[in-house]
C-alpha positions in Angstrom: -16.9 -24.8 53.5 -18.5 -22.2 55.7 -16.2 -20.2 58.0 -17.3 -19.4 61.5 -15.0 -16.3 61.7 -13.7 -13.6 59.4 -10.0 -12.9 59.2 -10.2 -10.5 56.2 -7.6 -7.8 56.3 -5.5 -9.8 58.9 -2.1 -11.3 58.4 -1.0 -14.5 60.1 2.4 -16.2 60.3 2.2 -20.0 60.8 5.2 -22.2 61.5 5.1 -26.0 60.9 2.7 -25.4 58.0 3.8 -28.3 55.8 1.5 -30.9 57.5 -0.7 -31.7 60.4 -2.2 -29.0 62.6 0.0 -26.2 61.0 -1.2 -27.1 57.5 -4.9 -27.2 58.6 -4.4 -23.9 60.4 -2.8 -22.2 57.3 -5.6 -23.4 55.0 -8.3 -22.5 57.5 -6.9 -19.0 58.0 -6.6 -18.4 54.3 -10.2 -19.6 53.8 -11.3 -17.2 56.5 -9.7 -14.4 54.5 -6.3 -13.9 56.1 -3.1 -13.3 54.3 -1.0 -16.2 55.4 2.8 -16.5 55.7 3.5 -20.2 56.1 6.9 -21.5 57.2 8.3 -25.0 57.6 11.6 -26.9 57.5 10.0 -29.5 55.2 9.8 -29.0 51.4 6.3 -30.5 51.6 5.4 -26.9 52.4 5.7 -26.2 48.6 2.4 -28.0 48.0 0.7 -26.0 50.8 2.3 -22.8 49.3 0.7 -23.5 45.9 -2.7 -24.2 47.5 -2.5 -21.0 49.6 -1.3 -18.9 46.6 -4.2 -20.2 44.5 -6.7 -19.1 47.3 -5.0 -15.7 47.6 -2.0 -14.4 45.7 -1.0 -12.3 48.8 -0.5 -15.6 50.6 2.7 -17.7 50.4 5.0 -20.1 52.0 8.7 -20.3 52.7 10.9 -23.3 53.5 13.4 -22.3 56.1 14.7 -23.1 59.6 13.3 -20.7 62.1 15.7 -22.0 64.7 18.3 -19.9 63.1 18.3 -16.5 64.6 18.7 -14.7 61.3 16.5 -16.9 59.1 13.4 -14.7 59.3 15.3 -11.4 59.0 14.3 -10.9 55.3 10.6 -11.1 56.4 10.9 -8.7 59.4 8.8 -5.6 59.1 10.0 -2.7 61.2 7.6 -1.7 63.9 6.3 1.9 64.2 7.9 3.8 67.0 6.3 3.2 70.3 4.8 6.2 72.1 6.4 6.8 75.4 4.1 6.6 78.4 4.5 9.0 81.3 
């Protein structure tokens, strides 16, 4: 499949990645070269996770409920300090 855009070197987080549009977006982004972090409530995500990991080992999926305020905390990356503007 030919891609129409290049996401090499980019990271993308996709929720609802177990099926439908989220699944298609996760697979398409990985095919375009992105490192994909796929999230879903549904354990069907495990099949998508295996497919994504096969395409790129830096890609993965996690089954969790993002409605919980602390669910994604282990995946949080600290932001660099923001420069103050005068």
